[in-house]
N, CA, C and O atoms as a CHARMM CRD file, in Angstrom:
* protein
*
  380
    1    1 MET  N      8.42600  14.73600  15.54000 PROA 1      0.00000
    2    1 MET  CA     9.14000  14.56800  14.28000 PROA 1      0.00000
    3    1 MET  C      9.44800  13.09200  14.01600 PROA 1      0.00000
    4    1 MET  O      9.40300  12.63500  12.87400 PROA 1      0.00000
    5    2 MET  N      9.76100  12.35300  15.08500 PROA 2      0.00000
    6    2 MET  CA    10.08000  10.93600  14.92600 PROA 2      0.00000
    7    2 MET  C      8.88300  10.16400  14.37200 PROA 2      0.00000
    8    2 MET  O      9.04600   9.26300  13.54900 PROA 2      0.00000
    9    3 LYS  N      7.69300  10.51600  14.82000 PROA 3      0.00000
   10    3 LYS  CA     6.48300   9.83500  14.35800 PROA 3      0.00000
   11    3 LYS  C      6.29600  10.03900  12.85100 PROA 3      0.00000
   12    3 LYS  O      5.88700   9.11500  12.14700 PROA 3      0.00000
   13    4 LYS  N      6.58900  11.22300  12.36300 PROA 4      0.00000
   14    4 LYS  CA     6.43300  11.50900  10.94200 PROA 4      0.00000
   15    4 LYS  C      7.38600  10.66100  10.11200 PROA 4      0.00000
   16    4 LYS  O      6.99000  10.10800   9.08600 PROA 4      0.00000
   17    5 TRP  N      8.62500  10.55500  10.54100 PROA 5      0.00000
   18    5 TRP  CA     9.58400   9.75900   9.79000 PROA 5      0.00000
   19    5 TRP  C      9.28200   8.27600   9.91200 PROA 5      0.00000
   20    5 TRP  O      9.58300   7.50600   9.00000 PROA 5      0.00000
   21    6 PHE  N      8.68700   7.86400  11.03100 PROA 6      0.00000
   22    6 PHE  CA     8.26800   6.46800  11.16300 PROA 6      0.00000
   23    6 PHE  C      7.23800   6.12700  10.09200 PROA 6      0.00000
   24    6 PHE  O      7.29700   5.05300   9.49500 PROA 6      0.00000
   25    7 LEU  N      6.28600   7.04400   9.84400 PROA 7      0.00000
   26    7 LEU  CA     5.28200   6.81400   8.80400 PROA 7      0.00000
   27    7 LEU  C      5.93500   6.69100   7.43300 PROA 7      0.00000
   28    7 LEU  O      5.54900   5.84200   6.62900 PROA 7      0.00000
   29    8 VAL  N      6.91200   7.52900   7.17100 PROA 8      0.00000
   30    8 VAL  CA     7.59600   7.49200   5.87900 PROA 8      0.00000
   31    8 VAL  C      8.31800   6.15700   5.71400 PROA 8      0.00000
   32    8 VAL  O      8.18900   5.50300   4.67900 PROA 8      0.00000
   33    9 VAL  N      9.07300   5.75400   6.72500 PROA 9      0.00000
   34    9 VAL  CA     9.81900   4.49600   6.65000 PROA 9      0.00000
   35    9 VAL  C      8.87200   3.31300   6.56200 PROA 9      0.00000
   36    9 VAL  O      9.08400   2.39600   5.76800 PROA 9      0.00000
   37   10 PHE  N      7.82500   3.33300   7.38100 PROA 10     0.00000
   38   10 PHE  CA     6.85100   2.24800   7.36800 PROA 10     0.00000
   39   10 PHE  C      6.19800   2.13500   5.99500 PROA 10     0.00000
   40   10 PHE  O      6.06600   1.04100   5.44800 PROA 10     0.00000
   41   11 GLY  N      5.79600   3.26600   5.45200 PROA 11     0.00000
   42   11 GLY  CA     5.13800   3.25300   4.14700 PROA 11     0.00000
   43   11 GLY  C      6.05100   2.82900   3.02000 PROA 11     0.00000
   44   11 GLY  O      5.65400   2.05200   2.15200 PROA 11     0.00000
   45   12 ALA  N      7.26000   3.33000   3.02700 PROA 12     0.00000
   46   12 ALA  CA     8.15800   3.08800   1.90400 PROA 12     0.00000
   47   12 ALA  C      8.85900   1.74100   1.96000 PROA 12     0.00000
   48   12 ALA  O      9.27500   1.22700   0.92200 PROA 12     0.00000
   49   13 LEU  N      9.00200   1.15700   3.14500 PROA 13     0.00000
   50   13 LEU  CA     9.75100  -0.09200   3.25400 PROA 13     0.00000
   51   13 LEU  C      8.91300  -1.29000   3.68600 PROA 13     0.00000
   52   13 LEU  O      8.96700  -2.34600   3.05600 PROA 13     0.00000
   53   14 VAL  N      8.15000  -1.13300   4.74200 PROA 14     0.00000
   54   14 VAL  CA     7.45800  -2.28000   5.32300 PROA 14     0.00000
   55   14 VAL  C      6.29200  -2.74700   4.45400 PROA 14     0.00000
   56   14 VAL  O      6.14500  -3.94700   4.22300 PROA 14     0.00000
   57   15 ILE  N      5.46900  -1.83200   3.97500 PROA 15     0.00000
   58   15 ILE  CA     4.29800  -2.21400   3.17500 PROA 15     0.00000
   59   15 ILE  C      4.70100  -2.99800   1.91800 PROA 15     0.00000
   60   15 ILE  O      4.09300  -4.03200   1.64200 PROA 15     0.00000
   61   16 PRO  N      5.69900  -2.55100   1.14700 PROA 16     0.00000
   62   16 PRO  CA     6.07600  -3.35900  -0.02500 PROA 16     0.00000
   63   16 PRO  C      6.57300  -4.75000   0.34500 PROA 16     0.00000
   64   16 PRO  O      6.26500  -5.71600  -0.35400 PROA 16     0.00000
   65   17 VAL  N      7.32600  -4.87200   1.41800 PROA 17     0.00000
   66   17 VAL  CA     7.83400  -6.18300   1.83100 PROA 17     0.00000
   67   17 VAL  C      6.68000  -7.09800   2.21300 PROA 17     0.00000
   68   17 VAL  O      6.63100  -8.25200   1.78700 PROA 17     0.00000
   69   18 VAL  N      5.75300  -6.58800   3.01300 PROA 18     0.00000
   70   18 VAL  CA     4.58300  -7.37600   3.40600 PROA 18     0.00000
   71   18 VAL  C      3.76900  -7.76900   2.17900 PROA 18     0.00000
   72   18 VAL  O      3.30600  -8.90500   2.07400 PROA 18     0.00000
   73   19 GLY  N      3.59600  -6.83800   1.26100 PROA 19     0.00000
   74   19 GLY  CA     2.84700  -7.13600   0.04400 PROA 19     0.00000
   75   19 GLY  C      3.49200  -8.21900  -0.79900 PROA 19     0.00000
   76   19 GLY  O      2.79700  -9.09600  -1.31200 PROA 19     0.00000
   77   20 VAL  N      4.80200  -8.17500  -0.95200 PROA 20     0.00000
   78   20 VAL  CA     5.50500  -9.18000  -1.74500 PROA 20     0.00000
   79   20 VAL  C      5.45000 -10.54600  -1.05900 PROA 20     0.00000
   80   20 VAL  O      5.26800 -11.56800  -1.72100 PROA 20     0.00000
   81   21 VAL  N      5.60700 -10.56500   0.26600 PROA 21     0.00000
   82   21 VAL  CA     5.52200 -11.83000   0.99900 PROA 21     0.00000
   83   21 VAL  C      4.12000 -12.42500   0.87500 PROA 21     0.00000
   84   21 VAL  O      3.97100 -13.62000   0.61700 PROA 21     0.00000
   85   22 ALA  N      3.10300 -11.59800   1.05700 PROA 22     0.00000
   86   22 ALA  CA     1.72600 -12.08300   0.93300 PROA 22     0.00000
   87   22 ALA  C      1.44000 -12.56500  -0.48900 PROA 22     0.00000
   88   22 ALA  O      0.76600 -13.57700  -0.67900 PROA 22     0.00000
   89   23 ALA  N      1.94800 -11.84800  -1.47700 PROA 23     0.00000
   90   23 ALA  CA     1.73200 -12.24300  -2.87100 PROA 23     0.00000
   91   23 ALA  C      2.41000 -13.57400  -3.17200 PROA 23     0.00000
   92   23 ALA  O      1.84900 -14.42200  -3.86500 PROA 23     0.00000
   93   24 THR  N      3.60700 -13.74900  -2.65200 PROA 24     0.00000
   94   24 THR  CA     4.33200 -15.00200  -2.87200 PROA 24     0.00000
   95   24 THR  C      3.60800 -16.15900  -2.20500 PROA 24     0.00000
   96   24 THR  O      3.48400 -17.23900  -2.78300 PROA 24     0.00000
   97   25 ARG  N      3.13700 -15.93400  -1.00000 PROA 25     0.00000
   98   25 ARG  CA     2.38700 -16.97600  -0.27700 PROA 25     0.00000
   99   25 ARG  C      1.12500 -17.35700  -1.05100 PROA 25     0.00000
  100   25 ARG  O      0.81800 -18.53800  -1.21400 PROA 25     0.00000
  101   26 TYR  N      0.41000 -16.35800  -1.51800 PROA 26     0.00000
  102   26 TYR  CA    -0.80100 -16.60400  -2.29800 PROA 26     0.00000
  103   26 TYR  C     -0.47100 -17.35900  -3.58700 PROA 26     0.00000
  104   26 TYR  O     -1.19000 -18.28000  -3.97300 PROA 26     0.00000
  105   27 ALA  N      0.60000 -16.97100  -4.23900 PROA 27     0.00000
  106   27 ALA  CA     0.97800 -17.60900  -5.50000 PROA 27     0.00000
  107   27 ALA  C      1.30600 -19.08100  -5.28400 PROA 27     0.00000
  108   27 ALA  O      0.91800 -19.92000  -6.09700 PROA 27     0.00000
  109   28 TYR  N      2.01300 -19.41200  -4.20600 PROA 28     0.00000
  110   28 TYR  CA     2.33600 -20.80400  -3.93800 PROA 28     0.00000
  111   28 TYR  C      1.08300 -21.61100  -3.58300 PROA 28     0.00000
  112   28 TYR  O      0.98700 -22.79000  -3.92600 PROA 28     0.00000
  113   29 GLN  N      0.12900 -20.98200  -2.90200 PROA 29     0.00000
  114   29 GLN  CA    -1.11100 -21.68600  -2.55700 PROA 29     0.00000
  115   29 GLN  C     -1.94300 -21.98100  -3.79900 PROA 29     0.00000
  116   29 GLN  O     -2.58500 -23.02800  -3.88200 PROA 29     0.00000
  117   30 THR  N     -1.93600 -21.07800  -4.74800 PROA 30     0.00000
  118   30 THR  CA    -2.76900 -21.24400  -5.94000 PROA 30     0.00000
  119   30 THR  C     -2.02500 -21.93600  -7.07500 PROA 30     0.00000
  120   30 THR  O     -2.65100 -22.33400  -8.05700 PROA 30     0.00000
  121   31 GLY  N     -0.71800 -22.08800  -6.97000 PROA 31     0.00000
  122   31 GLY  CA     0.05100 -22.73700  -8.00700 PROA 31     0.00000
  123   31 GLY  C      0.42600 -21.82900  -9.16600 PROA 31     0.00000
  124   31 GLY  O      0.96000 -22.29500 -10.17200 PROA 31     0.00000
  125   32 SER  N      0.15400 -20.54600  -9.03500 PROA 32     0.00000
  126   32 SER  CA     0.53200 -19.61400 -10.09500 PROA 32     0.00000
  127   32 SER  C      1.99700 -19.21000  -9.91800 PROA 32     0.00000
  128   32 SER  O      2.58900 -19.49600  -8.87700 PROA 32     0.00000
  129   33 PRO  N      2.58700 -18.55400 -10.91100 PROA 33     0.00000
  130   33 PRO  CA     3.99800 -18.16200 -10.77200 PROA 33     0.00000
  131   33 PRO  C      4.20700 -17.30200  -9.52300 PROA 33     0.00000
  132   33 PRO  O      3.37700 -16.44400  -9.22500 PROA 33     0.00000
  133   34 PRO  N      5.29600 -17.51800  -8.79300 PROA 34     0.00000
  134   34 PRO  CA     5.47500 -16.82500  -7.51600 PROA 34     0.00000
  135   34 PRO  C      5.58200 -15.31300  -7.63500 PROA 34     0.00000
  136   34 PRO  O      5.18600 -14.59000  -6.72100 PROA 34     0.00000
  137   35 PHE  N      6.11100 -14.82900  -8.74600 PROA 35     0.00000
  138   35 PHE  CA     6.21800 -13.38600  -8.87700 PROA 35     0.00000
  139   35 PHE  C      5.48700 -12.90600 -10.11200 PROA 35     0.00000
  140   35 PHE  O      6.08800 -12.40700 -11.06400 PROA 35     0.00000
  141   36 ASP  N      4.18200 -13.07000 -10.07400 PROA 36     0.00000
  142   36 ASP  CA     3.32800 -12.48900 -11.10400 PROA 36     0.00000
  143   36 ASP  C      3.59400 -10.97900 -11.06300 PROA 36     0.00000
  144   36 ASP  O      3.54800 -10.39500  -9.98000 PROA 36     0.00000
  145   37 PRO  N      3.86900 -10.33000 -12.19400 PROA 37     0.00000
  146   37 PRO  CA     4.29600  -8.92200 -12.16600 PROA 37     0.00000
  147   37 PRO  C      3.33100  -7.98600 -11.45400 PROA 37     0.00000
  148   37 PRO  O      3.75700  -6.96000 -10.92200 PROA 37     0.00000
  149   38 ASP  N      2.05500  -8.30700 -11.43100 PROA 38     0.00000
  150   38 ASP  CA     1.09300  -7.41200 -10.79200 PROA 38     0.00000
  151   38 ASP  C      1.30600  -7.28800  -9.28700 PROA 38     0.00000
  152   38 ASP  O      1.14200  -6.20300  -8.72900 PROA 38     0.00000
  153   39 TRP  N      1.66700  -8.37900  -8.62800 PROA 39     0.00000
  154   39 TRP  CA     1.74400  -8.36400  -7.16600 PROA 39     0.00000
  155   39 TRP  C      2.82200  -7.42300  -6.63300 PROA 39     0.00000
  156   39 TRP  O      2.50700  -6.50700  -5.87400 PROA 39     0.00000
  157   40 PRO  N      4.08200  -7.62400  -7.00900 PROA 40     0.00000
  158   40 PRO  CA     5.10000  -6.70900  -6.48200 PROA 40     0.00000
  159   40 PRO  C      4.87900  -5.27000  -6.92900 PROA 40     0.00000
  160   40 PRO  O      5.17400  -4.33200  -6.18800 PROA 40     0.00000
  161   41 THR  N      4.36300  -5.09600  -8.13500 PROA 41     0.00000
  162   41 THR  CA     4.12200  -3.73900  -8.63200 PROA 41     0.00000
  163   41 THR  C      3.10300  -3.02200  -7.76800 PROA 41     0.00000
  164   41 THR  O      3.31200  -1.87200  -7.38200 PROA 41     0.00000
  165   42 ILE  N      2.00000  -3.69400  -7.46000 PROA 42     0.00000
  166   42 ILE  CA     0.95300  -3.08400  -6.62700 PROA 42     0.00000
  167   42 ILE  C      1.48500  -2.83000  -5.22000 PROA 42     0.00000
  168   42 ILE  O      1.24800  -1.76500  -4.64900 PROA 42     0.00000
  169   43 ALA  N      2.20400  -3.80200  -4.65900 PROA 43     0.00000
  170   43 ALA  CA     2.72000  -3.65900  -3.29600 PROA 43     0.00000
  171   43 ALA  C      3.72300  -2.51300  -3.20400 PROA 43     0.00000
  172   43 ALA  O      3.64400  -1.69000  -2.29200 PROA 43     0.00000
  173   44 ILE  N      4.65100  -2.45800  -4.13000 PROA 44     0.00000
  174   44 ILE  CA     5.67600  -1.41000  -4.10100 PROA 44     0.00000
  175   44 ILE  C      5.04900  -0.03800  -4.35900 PROA 44     0.00000
  176   44 ILE  O      5.41500   0.94800  -3.71800 PROA 44     0.00000
  177   45 ALA  N      4.10400   0.02000  -5.30200 PROA 45     0.00000
  178   45 ALA  CA     3.44500   1.29800  -5.58100 PROA 45     0.00000
  179   45 ALA  C      2.68100   1.79800  -4.36400 PROA 45     0.00000
  180   45 ALA  O      2.72800   2.98800  -4.04900 PROA 45     0.00000
  181   46 ALA  N      1.98100   0.90600  -3.68000 PROA 46     0.00000
  182   46 ALA  CA     1.23600   1.31300  -2.48200 PROA 46     0.00000
  183   46 ALA  C      2.18700   1.80100  -1.39800 PROA 46     0.00000
  184   46 ALA  O      1.92300   2.81400  -0.75000 PROA 46     0.00000
  185   47 GLY  N      3.28600   1.09200  -1.19900 PROA 47     0.00000
  186   47 GLY  CA     4.25300   1.49700  -0.17400 PROA 47     0.00000
  187   47 GLY  C      4.90200   2.83200  -0.47900 PROA 47     0.00000
  188   47 GLY  O      5.02400   3.68700   0.39800 PROA 47     0.00000
  189   48 LEU  N      5.31700   3.00800  -1.72000 PROA 48     0.00000
  190   48 LEU  CA     5.93100   4.28400  -2.09400 PROA 48     0.00000
  191   48 LEU  C      4.92600   5.42500  -2.01600 PROA 48     0.00000
  192   48 LEU  O      5.27400   6.54300  -1.63800 PROA 48     0.00000
  193   49 ALA  N      3.67600   5.13900  -2.37500 PROA 49     0.00000
  194   49 ALA  CA     2.64500   6.17500  -2.28300 PROA 49     0.00000
  195   49 ALA  C      2.42300   6.60700  -0.84200 PROA 49     0.00000
  196   49 ALA  O      2.21800   7.79200  -0.57800 PROA 49     0.00000
  197   50 ILE  N      2.45900   5.66700   0.09100 PROA 50     0.00000
  198   50 ILE  CA     2.31200   6.02800   1.50000 PROA 50     0.00000
  199   50 ILE  C      3.50200   6.87000   1.95300 PROA 50     0.00000
  200   50 ILE  O      3.33400   7.84300   2.68800 PROA 50     0.00000
  201   51 GLY  N      4.70500   6.49500   1.51200 PROA 51     0.00000
  202   51 GLY  CA     5.87700   7.28700   1.86700 PROA 51     0.00000
  203   51 GLY  C      5.79900   8.70200   1.32300 PROA 51     0.00000
  204   51 GLY  O      6.08000   9.66600   2.03500 PROA 51     0.00000
  205   52 VAL  N      5.41400   8.82400   0.05800 PROA 52     0.00000
  206   52 VAL  CA     5.28000  10.15100  -0.55500 PROA 52     0.00000
  207   52 VAL  C      4.16200  10.93800   0.11900 PROA 52     0.00000
  208   52 VAL  O      4.30700  12.13600   0.36600 PROA 52     0.00000
  209   53 ALA  N      3.05100  10.27200   0.41600 PROA 53     0.00000
  210   53 ALA  CA     1.92800  10.94000   1.07000 PROA 53     0.00000
  211   53 ALA  C      2.33100  11.43800   2.45200 PROA 53     0.00000
  212   53 ALA  O      1.91400  12.51800   2.87200 PROA 53     0.00000
  213   54 SER  N      3.13200  10.66100   3.15400 PROA 54     0.00000
  214   54 SER  CA     3.58100  11.07200   4.48200 PROA 54     0.00000
  215   54 SER  C      4.44000  12.33000   4.40500 PROA 54     0.00000
  216   54 SER  O      4.32800  13.21700   5.25100 PROA 54     0.00000
  217   55 ILE  N      5.28800  12.40400   3.39800 PROA 55     0.00000
  218   55 ILE  CA     6.12700  13.59100   3.22600 PROA 55     0.00000
  219   55 ILE  C      5.28300  14.77700   2.75700 PROA 55     0.00000
  220   55 ILE  O      5.48400  15.90400   3.21000 PROA 55     0.00000
  221   56 ALA  N      4.33200  14.51900   1.84100 PROA 56     0.00000
  222   56 ALA  CA     3.54800  15.60300   1.24300 PROA 56     0.00000
  223   56 ALA  C      2.68600  16.34000   2.26000 PROA 56     0.00000
  224   56 ALA  O      2.44500  17.53700   2.10300 PROA 56     0.00000
  225   57 GLN  N      2.21800  15.65500   3.29500 PROA 57     0.00000
  226   57 GLN  CA     1.32700  16.31800   4.24300 PROA 57     0.00000
  227   57 GLN  C      2.08300  17.01800   5.37200 PROA 57     0.00000
  228   57 GLN  O      1.45300  17.67100   6.20400 PROA 57     0.00000
  229   58 LEU  N      3.39800  16.90500   5.42700 PROA 58     0.00000
  230   58 LEU  CA     4.16700  17.50900   6.52000 PROA 58     0.00000
  231   58 LEU  C      4.04100  19.03400   6.62200 PROA 58     0.00000
  232   58 LEU  O      3.95600  19.54500   7.73800 PROA 58     0.00000
  233   59 PRO  N      4.02500  19.79400   5.50000 PROA 59     0.00000
  234   59 PRO  CA     3.98500  21.25600   5.64300 PROA 59     0.00000
  235   59 PRO  C      2.64800  21.80600   6.13600 PROA 59     0.00000
  236   59 PRO  O      2.58500  22.95700   6.56700 PROA 59     0.00000
  237   60 PHE  N      1.59000  21.01700   6.08200 PROA 60     0.00000
  238   60 PHE  CA     0.26500  21.51900   6.43900 PROA 60     0.00000
  239   60 PHE  C      0.02700  21.45000   7.93800 PROA 60     0.00000
  240   60 PHE  O      0.62700  20.63500   8.63900 PROA 60     0.00000
  241   61 ARG  N     -0.86300  22.32000   8.42200 PROA 61     0.00000
  242   61 ARG  CA    -1.22800  22.34800   9.84200 PROA 61     0.00000
  243   61 ARG  C     -2.74700  22.39300   9.97700 PROA 61     0.00000
  244   61 ARG  O     -3.43700  22.90900   9.09700 PROA 61     0.00000
  245   62 GLY  N     -3.26000  21.86000  11.06100 PROA 62     0.00000
  246   62 GLY  CA    -4.68400  21.96600  11.38500 PROA 62     0.00000
  247   62 GLY  C     -5.60200  21.32600  10.36300 PROA 62     0.00000
  248   62 GLY  O     -5.37100  20.20200   9.91800 PROA 62     0.00000
  249   63 ALA  N     -6.65000  22.05600   9.99600 PROA 63     0.00000
  250   63 ALA  CA    -7.66600  21.54700   9.07200 PROA 63     0.00000
  251   63 ALA  C     -7.06600  21.26800   7.69400 PROA 63     0.00000
  252   63 ALA  O     -7.47400  20.32200   7.02000 PROA 63     0.00000
  253   64 ALA  N     -6.11100  22.07700   7.27800 PROA 64     0.00000
  254   64 ALA  CA    -5.47200  21.85500   5.97700 PROA 64     0.00000
  255   64 ALA  C     -4.73500  20.52600   5.96600 PROA 64     0.00000
  256   64 ALA  O     -4.72700  19.82500   4.95400 PROA 64     0.00000
  257   65 ARG  N     -4.11300  20.17600   7.09200 PROA 65     0.00000
  258   65 ARG  CA    -3.40900  18.89700   7.17100 PROA 65     0.00000
  259   65 ARG  C     -4.39000  17.73300   7.10000 PROA 65     0.00000
  260   65 ARG  O     -4.13500  16.74300   6.41400 PROA 65     0.00000
  261   66 ARG  N     -5.50800  17.85000   7.80700 PROA 66     0.00000
  262   66 ARG  CA    -6.50300  16.77800   7.77400 PROA 66     0.00000
  263   66 ARG  C     -7.03500  16.59000   6.35500 PROA 66     0.00000
  264   66 ARG  O     -7.22300  15.46100   5.90400 PROA 66     0.00000
  265   67 PHE  N     -7.27400  17.69000   5.65900 PROA 67     0.00000
  266   67 PHE  CA    -7.75400  17.61700   4.27500 PROA 67     0.00000
  267   67 PHE  C     -6.68000  16.99900   3.37600 PROA 67     0.00000
  268   67 PHE  O     -6.98400  16.15100   2.53700 PROA 67     0.00000
  269   68 ALA  N     -5.42800  17.42400   3.55100 PROA 68     0.00000
  270   68 ALA  CA    -4.33200  16.88400   2.73800 PROA 68     0.00000
  271   68 ALA  C     -4.17500  15.38600   2.96700 PROA 68     0.00000
  272   68 ALA  O     -3.95900  14.62500   2.02300 PROA 68     0.00000
  273   69 VAL  N     -4.28400  14.97200   4.21600 PROA 69     0.00000
  274   69 VAL  CA    -4.17400  13.54700   4.52700 PROA 69     0.00000
  275   69 VAL  C     -5.30700  12.77800   3.85600 PROA 69     0.00000
  276   69 VAL  O     -5.08300  11.70900   3.28700 PROA 69     0.00000
  277   70 LEU  N     -6.50900  13.31100   3.92100 PROA 70     0.00000
  278   70 LEU  CA    -7.66000  12.65400   3.30200 PROA 70     0.00000
  279   70 LEU  C     -7.47400  12.52800   1.78700 PROA 70     0.00000
  280   70 LEU  O     -7.68700  11.45600   1.22000 PROA 70     0.00000
  281   71 VAL  N     -7.08000  13.61100   1.14300 PROA 71     0.00000
  282   71 VAL  CA    -6.93700  13.62400  -0.31500 PROA 71     0.00000
  283   71 VAL  C     -5.77200  12.74700  -0.76900 PROA 71     0.00000
  284   71 VAL  O     -5.88400  12.01800  -1.75400 PROA 71     0.00000
  285   72 VAL  N     -4.66400  12.82100  -0.05100 PROA 72     0.00000
  286   72 VAL  CA    -3.47000  12.10100  -0.48000 PROA 72     0.00000
  287   72 VAL  C     -3.56700  10.61200  -0.15300 PROA 72     0.00000
  288   72 VAL  O     -3.11800   9.77600  -0.93700 PROA 72     0.00000
  289   73 TYR  N     -4.14700  10.27800   0.99100 PROA 73     0.00000
  290   73 TYR  CA    -4.19500   8.88300   1.37900 PROA 73     0.00000
  291   73 TYR  C     -5.33500   8.10400   0.73100 PROA 73     0.00000
  292   73 TYR  O     -5.27100   6.87600   0.69300 PROA 73     0.00000
  293   74 ALA  N     -6.36900   8.76000   0.22300 PROA 74     0.00000
  294   74 ALA  CA    -7.49900   8.04400  -0.37100 PROA 74     0.00000
  295   74 ALA  C     -7.05600   7.09400  -1.49600 PROA 74     0.00000
  296   74 ALA  O     -7.46200   5.93100  -1.48900 PROA 74     0.00000
  297   75 PRO  N     -6.24000   7.54500  -2.46200 PROA 75     0.00000
  298   75 PRO  CA    -5.79700   6.59900  -3.49700 PROA 75     0.00000
  299   75 PRO  C     -4.91300   5.48600  -2.94700 PROA 75     0.00000
  300   75 PRO  O     -4.91000   4.37100  -3.46800 PROA 75     0.00000
  301   76 VAL  N     -4.16300   5.79400  -1.88900 PROA 76     0.00000
  302   76 VAL  CA    -3.29500   4.78200  -1.28700 PROA 76     0.00000
  303   76 VAL  C     -4.13700   3.66700  -0.68200 PROA 76     0.00000
  304   76 VAL  O     -3.86700   2.48600  -0.89800 PROA 76     0.00000
  305   77 TRP  N     -5.15800   4.05300   0.07600 PROA 77     0.00000
  306   77 TRP  CA    -6.02400   3.03500   0.68000 PROA 77     0.00000
  307   77 TRP  C     -6.76600   2.26200  -0.38900 PROA 77     0.00000
  308   77 TRP  O     -6.99600   1.06400  -0.23100 PROA 77     0.00000
  309   78 PHE  N     -7.14800   2.92000  -1.47800 PROA 78     0.00000
  310   78 PHE  CA    -7.78700   2.20800  -2.58100 PROA 78     0.00000
  311   78 PHE  C     -6.83100   1.16600  -3.14700 PROA 78     0.00000
  312   78 PHE  O     -7.23900   0.03300  -3.40300 PROA 78     0.00000
  313   79 ALA  N     -5.56700   1.52900  -3.34800 PROA 79     0.00000
  314   79 ALA  CA    -4.58000   0.58500  -3.88600 PROA 79     0.00000
  315   79 ALA  C     -4.37400  -0.59200  -2.94400 PROA 79     0.00000
  316   79 ALA  O     -4.25900  -1.73300  -3.39100 PROA 79     0.00000
  317   80 ILE  N     -4.32600  -0.32100  -1.64100 PROA 80     0.00000
  318   80 ILE  CA    -4.13700  -1.39600  -0.66600 PROA 80     0.00000
  319   80 ILE  C     -5.34800  -2.32300  -0.65900 PROA 80     0.00000
  320   80 ILE  O     -5.19300  -3.54400  -0.65700 PROA 80     0.00000
  321   81 LEU  N     -6.54600  -1.75500  -0.65400 PROA 81     0.00000
  322   81 LEU  CA    -7.74900  -2.58500  -0.67400 PROA 81     0.00000
  323   81 LEU  C     -7.84200  -3.38100  -1.97400 PROA 81     0.00000
  324   81 LEU  O     -8.29500  -4.52500  -1.97600 PROA 81     0.00000
  325   82 TRP  N     -7.41500  -2.77800  -3.06900 PROA 82     0.00000
  326   82 TRP  CA    -7.40100  -3.47000  -4.35400 PROA 82     0.00000
  327   82 TRP  C     -6.44800  -4.65800  -4.30000 PROA 82     0.00000
  328   82 TRP  O     -6.77000  -5.74000  -4.79200 PROA 82     0.00000
  329   83 MET  N     -5.27400  -4.45700  -3.70200 PROA 83     0.00000
  330   83 MET  CA    -4.29900  -5.53700  -3.56400 PROA 83     0.00000
  331   83 MET  C     -4.87200  -6.66100  -2.69800 PROA 83     0.00000
  332   83 MET  O     -4.71900  -7.83800  -3.02500 PROA 83     0.00000
  333   84 ILE  N     -5.53000  -6.29900  -1.59500 PROA 84     0.00000
  334   84 ILE  CA    -6.11500  -7.30600  -0.71600 PROA 84     0.00000
  335   84 ILE  C     -7.22600  -8.06700  -1.44500 PROA 84     0.00000
  336   84 ILE  O     -7.34700  -9.28300  -1.29900 PROA 84     0.00000
  337   85 SER  N     -8.02300  -7.35800  -2.21900 PROA 85     0.00000
  338   85 SER  CA    -9.10400  -8.03100  -2.94100 PROA 85     0.00000
  339   85 SER  C     -8.55500  -9.02100  -3.96000 PROA 85     0.00000
  340   85 SER  O     -9.15600 -10.07200  -4.18500 PROA 85     0.00000
  341   86 PHE  N     -7.42200  -8.70000  -4.57900 PROA 86     0.00000
  342   86 PHE  CA    -6.79800  -9.65500  -5.48600 PROA 86     0.00000
  343   86 PHE  C     -6.30400 -10.88000  -4.71800 PROA 86     0.00000
  344   86 PHE  O     -6.46800 -12.01100  -5.17500 PROA 86     0.00000
  345   87 MET  N     -5.70100 -10.65300  -3.55600 PROA 87     0.00000
  346   87 MET  CA    -5.15900 -11.76500  -2.78400 PROA 87     0.00000
  347   87 MET  C     -6.25400 -12.69300  -2.27900 PROA 87     0.00000
  348   87 MET  O     -6.04100 -13.90200  -2.18200 PROA 87     0.00000
  349   88 THR  N     -7.40700 -12.15300  -1.96100 PROA 88     0.00000
  350   88 THR  CA    -8.48900 -12.98700  -1.44500 PROA 88     0.00000
  351   88 THR  C     -9.36600 -13.53900  -2.54800 PROA 88     0.00000
  352   88 THR  O    -10.20600 -14.40100  -2.28900 PROA 88     0.00000
  353   89 GLY  N     -9.19500 -13.06800  -3.77300 PROA 89     0.00000
  354   89 GLY  CA   -10.01000 -13.54000  -4.88400 PROA 89     0.00000
  355   89 GLY  C    -11.33800 -12.83500  -5.00500 PROA 89     0.00000
  356   89 GLY  O    -12.13000 -13.16500  -5.88800 PROA 89     0.00000
  357   90 CYS  N    -11.60600 -11.86400  -4.13600 PROA 90     0.00000
  358   90 CYS  CA   -12.90800 -11.18500  -4.14800 PROA 90     0.00000
  359   90 CYS  C    -13.02700 -10.19000  -5.29600 PROA 90     0.00000
  360   90 CYS  O    -14.13300  -9.75300  -5.61700 PROA 90     0.00000
  361   91 PHE  N    -11.92000  -9.82600  -5.91500 PROA 91     0.00000
  362   91 PHE  CA   -11.97700  -8.86400  -7.01000 PROA 91     0.00000
  363   91 PHE  C    -12.74300  -9.43400  -8.19000 PROA 91     0.00000
  364   91 PHE  O    -13.45600  -8.71300  -8.88700 PROA 91     0.00000
  365   92 SER  N    -12.59200 -10.72600  -8.40800 PROA 92     0.00000
  366   92 SER  CA   -13.27800 -11.37300  -9.53100 PROA 92     0.00000
  367   92 SER  C    -14.66100 -11.87700  -9.13800 PROA 92     0.00000
  368   92 SER  O    -15.35700 -12.46200  -9.96800 PROA 92     0.00000
  369   93 GLY  N    -15.06800 -11.66700  -7.90600 PROA 93     0.00000
  370   93 GLY  CA   -16.39400 -12.09000  -7.44800 PROA 93     0.00000
  371   93 GLY  C    -16.41000 -13.49300  -6.87700 PROA 93     0.00000
  372   93 GLY  O    -17.48000 -14.03000  -6.59200 PROA 93     0.00000
  373   94 ASP  N    -15.23300 -14.10400  -6.70300 PROA 94     0.00000
  374   94 ASP  CA   -15.16000 -15.46300  -6.16500 PROA 94     0.00000
  375   94 ASP  C    -14.81000 -15.44100  -4.68500 PROA 94     0.00000
  376   94 ASP  O    -13.84500 -16.07800  -4.26400 PROA 94     0.00000
  377   95 CYS  N    -15.58200 -14.72000  -3.90500 PROA 95     0.00000
  378   95 CYS  CA   -15.28600 -14.60000  -2.47400 PROA 95     0.00000
  379   95 CYS  C    -15.55800 -15.91100  -1.75100 PROA 95     0.00000
  380   95 CYS  O    -15.36600 -15.99900  -0.53900 PROA 95     0.00000
């Protein structure tokens, strides 16, 4: 049970903080405004989605749980990869 709540706390709190810190660091390196609205929004949305996904898959067992995790976490990982691609500049093709 502790592991499940760790995922919820990690997803809902740690990911948004890391995302905002990384976004701020990137903004200072590029000279853009430190809190461009897209950065914290993407980071917080990804973190909250992981927290919600962690809670949503709790009632399932066995194969149903694996399927629920796959379906629920797929958009979360897409959001995280999208955020990383923005931070690295690869989203616009300037890798």
